[in-house]
C-alpha positions in Angstrom: 30.4 36.1 40.0 30.7 39.2 37.7 28.9 39.2 34.4 30.1 41.0 31.3 28.6 44.3 30.3 25.5 44.1 28.0 24.3 40.9 29.8 20.6 40.4 30.7 19.1 37.9 33.1 15.5 36.9 33.6 14.5 36.2 37.2 12.4 37.0 40.2 12.9 39.0 43.3 11.9 36.7 46.3 11.7 36.8 50.0 11.7 33.8 52.4 9.8 33.5 55.7 10.0 30.3 57.7 11.5 28.2 54.8 8.9 29.3 52.2 8.5 32.1 49.7 6.7 35.1 51.2 5.1 37.0 48.3 2.9 39.0 50.7 5.9 40.2 52.6 7.6 41.3 49.4 4.5 43.3 48.4 4.4 45.0 51.8 8.1 45.9 51.5 7.7 47.4 48.0 5.2 49.9 49.3 7.6 51.5 51.7 9.7 54.6 51.0 12.6 56.4 52.6 13.7 55.4 56.0 10.9 52.8 56.3 12.1 51.1 53.2 15.7 50.9 54.5 14.5 49.5 57.8 12.3 46.9 56.0 15.3 45.9 53.8 17.4 45.2 56.9 14.7 43.1 58.6 13.4 41.3 55.5 16.2 40.8 52.9 15.1 40.1 49.3 17.1 38.0 46.9 17.2 38.0 43.1 16.9 34.4 41.7 18.0 34.2 38.0 16.5 31.5 35.9 17.5 32.4 32.4 20.3 34.1 30.5 18.8 36.4 27.7 21.9 38.2 26.5 25.6 37.5 27.1 27.9 40.3 26.3 25.4 41.8 23.9 24.6 38.5 22.1 21.0 37.1 22.2 21.1 33.7 23.8 17.4 32.4 23.8 18.0 30.3 20.6 20.9 28.5 22.3 20.1 25.5 24.4 19.5 26.4 28.1 22.4 24.2 29.4 24.9 25.8 27.0 23.8 29.3 28.0 24.6 28.7 31.7 27.8 26.8 31.2 29.1 29.8 29.1 28.0 32.3 31.8 29.9 30.5 34.5 33.3 30.7 32.8 
């Protein structure tokens, strides 16, 4: 899905290991630089999980009900 310009999401960067979140693995990956970082990214992919829509096309959305924010974003 492509979001409009001036859209902001709130979320977390997460990694999974054996069907659970692996915060320690994420911390270790964030400390790497250069070729080591690229190698770690291939072996331990991270994913962004969005859980709130803060701005949609430049319009503040927190005062809008949560369900309405996401139904608008999916259009």
